[in-house]
C-alpha positions, 0 to 999 in steps of 0.5 A: 499504526505505521504506513506499512501496517496500514498497507498490510492490513488493507492488502491482506484484510480486504484485497488479497490473501484474506487474513482473518484478523486483518479482515476483522479490523478492516470491517471495524474501520468500514463501520465509520465512513469518515474514518474509512474514507481517511484510511483509503486516502492514506492507502492511496498516498502510500501506493503513490509513494511506492510507485514513485520508488519503483519508477526511480529504481527502474530508471536506475536499473536502466542507467546501469544496463546502459553502462554495462552494454 
């Protein structure tokens, strides 16, 4: 499973806009506490990486705005 697939599965199977197929998979993962703990850790790492990217793009945008002003 890719990071994108893991992110989508947890987001749409558990957190927002519930998807029945993804929700079923998340429930299967939750039956194994060790596996689910590892999945949640990976999910957190993925979100941290996404936030770094968002911050980087925001800083680039700020620089472009300064140049254009």
